[in-house]
FIZA-201424 format. One record per residue (C-alpha): x, y, z. Coordinates in steps of 0.25 Angstrom, whole numbers, plus 5000, padded with zeros to 4 digits. Layout:
% residues N
XYZ
...
***
This chain:
% residues 912
507849705115
507149715102
507449615091
506849555078
506049425079
506849295082
506349155079
506149075092
505748935095
504248915099
503949045106
502549075110
502049195101
500849275106
500249355095
499449485099
498449465088
497649585091
498849685092
499349635078
497849635072
497749785075
499149825071
498949745058
497649815056
498249955056
499349915046
499049995033
499349895023
498649785030
497449875032
497249865017
497149715017
495749655015
495049545007
494449564993
493049565001
493549675011
493949595023
495149665030
496349575032
497449665035
497449635050
497349485047
498549495038
499349575048
499149485059
499449355051
500749425046
501149445060
500849295064
501549245051
502749335055
502749275069
502649135063
503849155054
504749215066
504349115076
504048985068
503948895080
503249005089
501848975095
500949085090
499749125098
498849235093
498049325103
496949425100
496049515108
494649465111
493449545108
492849635119
493349695132
494349645141
494649655156
495349785154
494049845149
493449805163
494649865170
494549995162
493350015153
494050115144
495150015140
495350025125
494150125125
494850215115
495050095105
494150105092
493349985089
494149885080
493949915066
493049825058
494049785048
494949735059
493849665067
493549585054
494949525053
495049465067
494149345066
494849305052
496249325059
495849235070
495449125061
496749135053
497549135065
496849005070
496948945057
498448965057
498448875070
498848985079
498248995093
497349115094
496849175108
495749275110
495349295125
494149375129
494249475140
495749505138
496649555127
497649485118
498749545127
498249475139
498149345132
499549365127
500049405140
499449285147
500049185137
501449255137
501449255152
501149105152
502149075142
503149155149
502949085162
503248955154
504449025148
503949015134
504549115125
503349205121
503249315110
502149405110
501849465096
501249595097
501349745094
500749785108
501649855118
500849815130
501349665127
502749715132
502349685146
502349535143
503749535139
504649435148
505849355145
504949255139
503949345132
504349455121
503549535111
503649535096
503049635086
502849565074
502549685066
503849745069
504649615071
505149665084
505249575097
505349625111
505849565124
506049625137
507249715133
506349755121
505249805129
506249885137
506849935124
505449975118
504750025130
505750065140
505149975151
505249835155
504149735151
503649725165
503449885165
502649885152
501249885159
501750005168
502250065155
500950045148
500150095160
500850225161
500750255146
499350205145
498750165131
497850255123
497450145114
496950055125
496550175133
497450145145
497650265153
499150305156
499950425160
499650545152
500850575142
501550455147
502250395135
503250275134
504450355138
503850405151
503250275155
504550205153
505250315160
504350305173
504450155173
505950155172
505950245184
504950175192
504850035186
503350015187
502050095186
501750085201
503150155204
502850255193
501550285200
502250295214
503150395208
502150475200
502350595209
503850605205
503550625190
503550765186
502850855176
501550835168
501850685166
501950665181
500550725182
500050635172
500650515179
500050555192
498650575185
498750435180
499050355192
497650315196
497450245183
498850185180
498550055187
497350035178
498250065166
499249965171
498149855172
497649885158
499049875152
499349745159
499249625151
498549505158
499449375160
498349285165
497249285155
496449155155
496749085142
495948985134
497148915130
498448885137
499848905131
499948755128
498648765120
499148885111
499848805101
499748825086
498848725078
499048675064
498748785054
497348765047
497748785032
496348775026
495748875036
496948965034
496748955018
495248985020
495549105029
496649155020
495749145008
494549215015
495349335019
496249335007
497549325015
498449285003
499749275011
499149185021
498549095010
499849085003
500549045016
499648935018
499548875004
500948904999
501948795002
502948804991
504348874992
504848984983
505548944970
507048944968
507848974956
508648874948
509748894938
510148834925
511148744933
510048684942
509148574938
507748604932
507048574945
505748624950
505848734961
504548764967
503948694955
504448804946
505548804936
506348934939
507648944932
508749044933
509349074919
510849084919
511249034905
510949084890
510348944888
509348954899
509049104894
508749054880
507848944885
507049054893
507049144881
506349034873
505349004884
504849144886
504849174871
503949054868
503049074881
501749134879
501949214892
503149234901
503349304914
504549404915
505149484926
506449564928
507349574940
507949704942
508849784952
507849894955
506349914955
506550044948
506350014933
507250124928
508450074937
508149924937
509249834931
508849694926
509449584934
508649464928
507349424922
506349314925
505349244916
504249134918
503549054906
502648974915
502248954929
503548904937
504448914925
505249044926
506749094925
507649204930
508749264921
509749334930
510749424923
511149534932
511349474946
512649534951
512849494965
514249434969
514449294964
513149304955
513149184945
513349214930
512049264923
511649294909
512049434904
510849534906
511049594892
510949464885
509749414893
509049544890
509449544875
508849404874
507549434882
507349574875
506649514862
505649424871
505349544881
505049634869
504249534861
502749574863
502349434859
503049374870
502149394882
502649424896
502049434910
502649504922
502449564935
502549714934
503149704920
503249864918
504449854927
505049744919
504749824906
505449954912
506649874917
506849804903
506649944896
507949984903
508649864895
507949904882
506949794882
505449834880
504649734887
503449694878
502449584878
501949614892
500649524893
500449524908
500849584921
500449514933
500449644942
499449704933
498649574931
498449574947
498249724947
497149724937
496449594943
496349664957
497149794960
496949774975
496949624976
498449614980
499749684977
500249664963
501649634966
502149494962
502349444976
500949484980
500249434968
500949294970
500349284983
499049334979
498849254966
499849134967
499849114983
501349114981
502449194989
503549234980
504949264982
505049414986
506149504982
506549524996
506749374998
507949384989
508349524989
508149565004
507549685009
507849835013
509249905010
509949765008
508949714997
509749664985
509449704971
509049594962
510449584955
511049564969
510149444972
510749304970
510149234958
509749114966
508849204974
508449294962
508049184952
506949124960
506349254963
506449304949
505949184942
504749174952
504449314949
504149274934
503549144938
502549214948
502249314938
501849204928
500949134938
500349264942
499949304928
499349164926
498549184939
498149324938
497849324923
496949204925
496049294934
496249424926
495949374912
494549324916
494149464920
494049534906
493949674911
495249654920
495949584909
495649714900
496149804911
497449724911
497649704896
497249844892
497649934903
498749884913
499549794904
499749894892
500050004902
501349934906
502149974894
501550114895
501950134909
503350074907
503650174896
503250294905
504050244916
505250224907
505250354901
504950434914
504750574916
505750694916
505950774929
506450914932
507350884944
507751024946
506351074948
506050964958
507350994966
506951144967
505551104971
506151014982
506851134987
505651214987
504851114994
505951095005
505851245008
504351245009
504351125018
505351195027
504351315027
503151225030
503951155042
504251295048
502751335046
502251205053
503251225064
502651365066
501251315066
501551205076
502451285085
503551185085
504351105075
504050955073
504250845063
503150865052
503350725048
503050665062
501650625063
501750625078
502250765079
501250815069
500150755077
500650825089
500750955082
499450955075
498450885085
499150905099
499751045097
498951115087
497651035090
497251015076
496050925074
496250775073
495550735061
496050595060
496750495069
497750385065
497450235068
498250255082
497350375085
498350485083
497950615075
498150585060
499150675052
498850615039
498750695026
497250705025
497250745040
498250855038
497550895025
496250925032
496950995044
497651075033
496351145029
496251215043
497651215049
498951265044
499951165050
499251045043
499251125030
500751145031
500951005034
500150955022
501051045013
502350995020
501950855018
501550875003
502850955000
503750845007
503050735000
503250804986
504650834989
505050694994
504250624983
504450714971
505350834971
506550764979
506250624973
505950644958
507350694954
507950574961
507150484952
507650534939
508250414932
509650444927
509550374915
508250434909
508250564917
506850544920
505950494932
505250354930
504050324938
503450184940
501950174936
501150064944
499949994938
499649904949
499649994962
498250064963
496949994965
496250084954
497250054942
497950194943
499450194940
500350244951
501850284950
503050274959
504450334959
503950434957
502450434960
501950524949
500450514954
500650584967
501350714962
500350824967
499750914957
498851004965
500051064973
501051164967
502151084972
501650954966
501451024952
502851074954
503350924954
502550904942
503351014935
504550934937
504050824927
504550884914
504650844899
506050834892
506450944882
505550974870
504450894877
503250924886
502350864896
500950824893
499950784904
498650724900
497650704911
496250644911
495250744916
494250704927
494350564923
493850494936
492550584935
492450544920
492550404924
491450424935
490550474924
490850354916
490650254927
489350314933
488750354919
488150474926
487550564915
487850694922
489350664923
489350594909
488750724903
489650814910
490950744905
490350724891
490050874890
491450914895
490950984907
491851014919
491350894928
491550974941
490751094936
489650994930
489550924943
489451054951
488351104942
487550974944
487750964959
487551104962
486451134951
487251244946
487451284931
488851244926
489251384923
488851424937
489651314945
490551384955
491951344958
491551284972
490451204966
491451144955
492451114967
491351044975
490850964962
492350924960
492450874974
491150794972
491550734958
492850684963
492450654977
491350564973
492250474964
493150464976
492050414985
492050544993
490950555004
490150675007
491050695019
492250695011
491650795001
491250885012
492750885017
493250915004
492351025001
492251075015
490751065015
489750995024
489550845023
488050875020
488450975008
489450865003
488350765003
487350854996
488450884985
488650734983
487150704983
486950814972
488050754964
487450614964
486050674961
486750744948
487550624945
486750504949
487550404941
488750424950
488050384962
487450264955
488850224951
489450244965
488350154971
488450054961
489950044962
489850024977
488849914976
489649844964
491049854972
490449784984
489949674975
491249654966
492349714975
492849804964
492549914955
492949924940
493550034931
492850064918
493849974911
493749854921
494849874931
494349814944
494649894957
494449804969
493949864982
494149754993
493649845004
492349864998
491749765008
492649795019
492049785033
492749915037
491850025033
492950135030
493650035020
492349995014
491950135011
493350165005
493150054996
491750104992
492350244989
493450174981
492450094973
491850224967
493250284964
494050164959
493350144946
493650294942
495050284947
495250154940
494550194927
495450314927
496650234929
496250144917
496050264908
497350324910
498050184908
497250164895
497650304891
499150274894
499050154885
498350224874
499350344874
500550254876
500150174863
500050304855
501350354860
502050224857
501550224843
502150364841
503450374832
504150464841
504550484856
503850624857
502850584868
503050494881
501950464892
502750494905
501750494916
500450444921
499850514933
498350494937
497550524925
498650594918
499650554907
500950634906
501750644893
503050704888
502850754874
503750814863
503350964862
503150954847
502150834849
501250894860
500250954851
500050814844
500150724856
499450794867
498050784860
498350644857
498650604871
497250674875
496550594865
497150464868
496850484883
495450524881
495150414872
495850304880
494550254885
493050274883
492150324894
490750384894
491450514897
492550584889
493950574895
494650714895
496150724895
496850854898
498350874893
499350974897
500751014892
501951064899
503451064902
503150984915
502050894920
501351004929
501251094917
500650984908
499650944919
***
């Protein structure tokens, strides 16, 4: 049987540390984890999470952790090619082993590493000894080989999937008994460990044979009876199957350095753990060691004014209590404010309550729309909001919040214009270090306050049964909501204390990010008009084309298959059609990733069709089908959400819908843009910065050649071609300009000679010659790149023209590939970041002008990359278009002129 983890009394728990170490290393989100100085920590974090999970599930369990030793084992003596196909351990994994061992030992857990054998053999020996003593034993592993160890007293648990396996579970999963697993493994062989097996013998065939003949020995004895090609393969394998059996057998008699009685937990060494947690920046581990206090609980007006978790949280049920809090926040120099709503969609969200905090630990929750059965009487929502409106709209009463743009949008639905936004903890954290942590409140509380907050799932549940806030009982909702305001207040005090001492960062926050909040809120609230009929027609057209592509693909493949199945696609492309394998997955299979198909599409028709199929399917699912469903019934418009604290470089992103990813280079993508329209008597105007990143490169590098080219208004790609190829401007060919464009953009994105050669389809030597010529003509660029690489290694970050810091934690990573990636990013990040700052500054300047106009003839409706999109009354186009261009071009001052190009149309595509 297979079931979820159950709590048991004092089992022996044997942890396959090596298995989990490798599995954790390949988890994508864990791979990204590293310290500020570049030490990878993802595998460490993954294994510690697994151990913590075991400790929680088996609080009285005796946990022993076992790792492989370095070097060869007895199996290599038995079979020199054992594991010969395995690549060497990556450096960024190797460097995590010793720190992980030290942390586990500091936790007081027994740790075993025995030379000459594998962790499996140590685990097998301990499990065998424990089983003979009838000690309940649990092996925590993800390795299928361990199934041979399962007995009535030994079972497996996969902590990553939370599944436990006993004898019946082995039969259910593998189709054979635990005592047949070695036979089963020998028949199949193991490509990873290079154990030979029967060719083409998979799990089903191995199980079938063993169910018919019970053992490997009997399968061999009856090999002549097996018909067909698989029978031939079985007979060919007979001579080495005994060896495979030995290699797959886990030893049960390893000579151990410690007995079972010795393998007992020791007291945790808190000081050592704190030192290690600080050294490897393991904030969650540090928090678990140092935090001893319980979460806060709400009190109501009927409770005594007692201290809960040393905080004075209150739940406001009466007018008298509300009046008291209104006086407090009105007279406070700063108060934290937060809304609780029924939805994360600001257009649909209904207010359920609000919370506020005037000092650390002094917070209140005002519920007014909890409507679950038997909910207590609450104040009236309209009366509470009416009383709050003057305070919330008063610019002189300063507020701090976490992601206040959301609260501002929700309040706008109730005719409240939130003013006086003085601080936003999400943006403070983002400006201080955009990649230092996530910027949600729970993560920030752990990072800056070493505090674990009450999570929404703790009070609302998860999945399809999750409650909306109005359905949550007030006794649970109140401490959660009050804590939100309190934590926000504390976070501001902590983060602003650091941010305000860095003048450039303080300026980025105060002059760019904070004043952008109301600008984005106005754009979001107004929304954009969509022609749903055009999109519906496009969806039908795409569906027809997708069917045509499927038919053409099947014709080329010679059979029908699931185009969405990676396994089937691998079989068709690389086994049947014999296309070249350009890249492999971490497990060694041929990759069908987009970049691989894109390259294959240059030479082969089927991958080209697949690329078109994927592009059209994505366009249909993401935009043509979805956008009409996103039209708000109240406004008749689509309302995106702009995010200020997502990208590392400072660029805005958007979701629901994502406006940044609508293709512009394909006819179908442009057709989607045609569905973004203006209302009657209005036009769409799109204003776009021209070649802004190249202009920023000229400014940053100070290269005279680039500065002169932009100052004189030359086409930069033609100018570069003229310089690099020593050709007069008027004689530059189309191909030379194309090559120069690739060089111009390639270099600012850190492209190598190899990358340039692939893009231009030229030799690597020619690509290197082009780059050498470029740097010879523009030496300032080369100097800037070299200086940047040196500077970022010293400081750990690069800066934009306006002082925004872009941290690159992997710049000193031990893994060469990651280090090189960080070096390339160091060149491009200041340009991307500066471009982001410029468009944000332009939005603020343009919005200030729009707000001062006496009419509603112009609205800024979208921001995409380096482009601002407006909806303008037709009779105002001639007046407003040049004004927009001027404001955008003069938003900042660089050593090169900024150029803005603006177009007009009935839809976004026409205007672009």
